[in-house]
N, C-alpha and C positions, 0 to 999 in steps of 0.2 A: 504494500500500500504506500503510495507516494503522497506526501503531504502537499497541500497547496500552501502558497505564501500568504501570511496574514496581512490583508489590506483593510480589513474591518475587524474590530474586536467583538466576538460573540457576546450578546447581552447576558447570557446565562453562564458566563465564564467561571465564576466562583463555584457554582453548584453543579455544573454539568461537564466540567473539563478537568483533565489532569495536566500538570506542567512538569515536563521532564527535561533536565539539562541534557542536551545532545552531545555525545562525545565527538571530538574531531576525528575524522577518518573516512574510510570508504564504506559506503552502504553495500551490503551484500545479503544474500539469502544462503543460509547454512542448512544443509540436509545431511542427517546421519541415517545410515541404513546399511544392512548387510555387512556390518563390521568395519565401516569406514565413514569418513565425513568429507564432504566437498563444500566449499564456499564459492559462490558465483557472484560476480559483479553485475550491475544492471545491464551491461552489454551481453551477459551470458557467459563471459569468459571466466574460467576457473581462477580463483585467487589462491586457494590452498587446498591440498588434499592431505588428510592426516587422520590419526586415530584420536578418539576422545572417550571419556567416561559417560558421555551422553547415551541414552538408550539407543541401541543399534549402531553406536559409533565405534565399537571395538569388539574383538572376539569375546572379551569378558562380559560385555554388556549388550549382546545381541538380543537376548530375551525372546528367542524364536526367530524364524525366518522373515517375519513381516514387521518387526519392530522398527519404527522410524521416528524422527523428529524433524520439524521444519521451523527454523527460527529466523526472524527478521533482525539483522544485526548491523552494527558498525564495528569495523576492525580498527582498533586503536594501535597504531604502529609502535608508539613509544614503549608501552608495557606488554605488547604482543597479546592483547586481550580482545576477545569478541564481547562487546556489550550488547545485550539482548534488548531491543526496543519493543519487540512484540513476539508472540508465539502463535504459530498457525497450527501446529500439531505437536503432541508430546506422547511418546511411547505408543504411537498409532492412534491416539485419541485426537480427532479433528476439533479444532477450536475456531474454525472460520466463522461459524454462525453464532458464536458467543459474543456478548457485549465486551467492550474493552475493559470494563471494570473487572469482569471475571478473568479475562486473559492476563491482565496485569497481576491479579492476585495469584493466579495459577503459576506463572513463571517465577514470581517472587518466592512462592512456596517451594519451587524446585531448585532455584539457583540463587536465592537471596542470601540472607544472613547465614553465616556458617553454623550458628547454633540451631537453626531450624530448617536449613535447606535439605531436601530429600535427596538431592543429587550433588552433595557437597564435593565429591571427587572431581566433578567436571569444573569446579572452580579452581582447581589446582593450577600451578604455574609459578613462575619466578615472582610475579607481583604479589603472590599470596604466601611467600616464604617456602614454596615447594619447588623442587627441581623438575622441569619438564621431562617427561619420559616418552619413549616411543608409543606408549599406549594412551598418552594424554599430553599432547604437544602444546596446545594453546589453552589458556584459561578462558572461562566464560563467566560473565558477571552481569548484574542487572543495575542500570543506573537508578538513582533515587527517583521515586515517583511521588509527586505532591498534588494535593488538591489545588486547583488554580485560584485559590483565594489570596488575600494579601500576603499572609505569612508563607503560603506555598510558593508564590511568585518570588518572594525574597530569597527563599532557600534555593529555588531553581536558578535564579539569576546570579546570586553571589555566595551561596553556601559552599562549604568545602566539598570537593569531589576529587577522586583519585585520577582524573583524566583532564585533558585540555578541552574546554568547552568550545562548541561551535553553535551557539544559539540555544533556543528553547523549542522543544517539540510540544505542541498542545494536542491532546487526544480526547475526543468526545467520549464520555464514559459509557454512553448507551449505544455506541456505534459498532457495527460488525466490521470485520476485516474485509476490505474491498481491494480487488486487483486493479492496479493503475492509480491514477490521481484521485484523491477523495477529499471532499470538504470536511470530513470527519477527523482529519488530521491537519494541523496547521504548523508551519515553521516560522520562526521570527528570530532576528538577531540584531545586535548593534555592535558598535566598535569596542565596547567593554567586554562583551561575552563571546566575541568571535573575531578571528583575524581575517575573515573572508566575507565581510559585509558587502562590499562592492565587487561583484563577481566578474571574472574575466571570461571572455569568449576566446575560443581557439585563435591564436595569432595575435591576440591583444597583448601588447608589450607593457601595459600598465603605466605608460608615460603620462597619461592624463586620466580624468575621471569620466570621460565620454562613455555613455551607456551604449553597449552593443547588444543586438538581439539576433537570434537565429530563427528564421521562418522557413516554412516549407512551400515549394512552388506547386500550384495546381496548374499544370500545363494546358488543360482544356479551357480555362478561363483567363489565365495569366494572373490569378490572385496569389498573393503571398499570405500564408496562413499560420496561425499559432498551432501549438501542439495540443490544444484542448480537444475533447471529444464531446460534441462535434467541433471541428476546427473553426476558428474565427478569422475571416478574411480582413486584413488590415489595409491592403492597398492592391493596386492592379498594375501589372507591367504593360508596356506598350505592345502592340500587336506583333511586332517582329520578334518579340522575346517569348512568344507562347509556343513555338515549335522548335524542333531540333534538340540540341543539347548533347550530353555525353552519351555515346553509343546510340544516338538518334532518339533518345527518350529523356526529356527534361522533367517529366512528371515525378514529383516527390523529392526533387533536389533540395538540399538544405542551403540556404543563402544567408549571408551575413550582412547586417545593416547596422549603421550607427543612428542613434536618435539625433535628429537635426535640431537647429535652434528653435524651430517651432514647437518642439516638445510633444506632449501627449495631452489630449483633451478627453475628459470622461463625461458621460451624460449623467442624468440624475439617478439612473439605476446603478451607476458605478462601472458600466461597460465602457470600453474604449470607443469613442466616437470619431476622433481624428488623431492622426499621428504623422509626424514629419520623419520619413525614413531616408537615409542616404546609403545607397548600395555600395558595399565594399568588396564583395567577391564571394566565392564559394566557401561554405563552412566545411568542417570535417564531416564527410558523409557517413562515417562510422561512429558518430557521436551517440553515445548510449542514451542520452536523454532526448534525442531528437529535437524538434522545434520547441522553442520556449513557450510555456503556458502564459495565459493572460495575467494570472496573479503574480507570476515571477516578474514579468515585464513591468507591471505597476509597482510592485514592491521595490524593485531596483530603481525605478524612476523616483518614487517618494524618498528612498534612502539617500538620494543625491540632493534632495531639496527640503522636504519637510517630513521626516520619517515618523512613523508611529513609535513613540518612546515607551520605555518601561513604566514611566509614571502615568502615561495615558492608559496603558493596559491595567495598571493597578487601580486607577480611578474607576474603571468599569467594574473590576472585580469587587471593589468596595461598594459599588452601587451609588456613588456620589456623582454630582454634576461635574462637567468638564472644568469648571473654574474653582473647584474645591481644593483644599490643601491635599497634597499627595501623602500617602501612607508613609513614605520615606523618600528622602532626597539623596539619592546616590550621587557619586562624583562622576557618573558616566551615563546619566539618564538619557541623553541624546547622543548625537554623533560626536560631540566634543566632550570636554571634561566637566562642564557645568551641568547642573540639573536642568531638565527641560521645563521645570515649573515656571521659570521666568518668562517663558515664551510658549504658552499653550498652542498646540497645533490646531489650526482652524479646520472646520469640517470641509471635506472635499466637495467641490461643486464644479459644474462646467466652467464657470467664470474664474475659478481659482488657478487654473493652469493656462499656460501660453497656448495661443491658437494659431493655426496656419492651415493652408490647404491640405487636404488628405492626399499625400503625394509621396513619390519616391524620386530621389535624385540618382540617376544612373552614373556610375563611374566611367572612367575613360575607356574601359574595355569590357565587353560583354563576355561572361564566362560561357554563355550558351551558344553563341554563334561567332564570337571573336570580332564583332563589329564595333568600331569606334562610334560612340554615340554622344559623348560629352554632355552635359546638363539637361538631358531629356526629363521632363516631368511626366508623371503618370496621372491619367485622368481619375477623377473620383469614382469610387464604386457606387453604383446605383443600388441602394440598400434594399429596394423592393424587387430586385431581379431574382 
């Protein structure tokens, strides 16, 4: 299950959500079965193959020919530990249709505190004072899970953890596990709890803070679309760009754009109404995440201008108004070192963002046909088509 990016704070945050400090590292799916374990990245490529004390993960823990576990994890390189964010199946018991509240309790009961964990052997590893062995090479652990009330937010944001943080994962307590992107899981980060707030796109040298996005080409219409299901068309390429391409088929190509000076305009529903895109070239076609989702594009856009701060999230959790005093004033509530309380974030509105024609500026060379086109603008998409 892939979290969406938090661009609005759920009104039932304190009562209906968990807040989990997300470890820094590579997201992967871990499957133990038939006496071995394999972890796979989002692209499907194997990360590790090893033995583990997980059910089904070694000769000693096979528990029959059909025993298996499926865990949604982040691999933390520094301590060689798999931190379990979610549990899809444990010892052949499927948890897909269980609410997150039950899944969190289940995995904590299996891999949580050493005094109570039913599978304490799988927690072994150098980080737990044990020597990794051929039958238990990597440690498994569960990051602390808190109710997303004020105190829980404080703990998730700045409480002591044995790993490097990469933001906070919010999980809806009553939500089932969903394959693909889901609004039942949200991710948020700022400069204090993550080193990767402003994300880079392949080929971005990081020399400036220009936002770059990756979109997918629909060759039948010339639309460049987000990675949402269904995809959202943000702009339309000129007619001459709608055919041809790599091996004669441009459909599905991932293209890289910069957000131009015109920025992004959202409508009253929060959807992208207009965007100024500057074409830069082909993106990595093997990019595991594919085209960027709308929530990611908007979160990165706000992060460079007026981000949702931890104080704003805490206000919602407290149930107070936007101009009430914050539950706490950390030294990193916003993107800088001062608390965001001194400058509350105004509500998003179509007039709050810069406006420009719904367009794409083409670069000097087309990657699809090799034609020099220089500053060609793309016509608006007729939204009723």
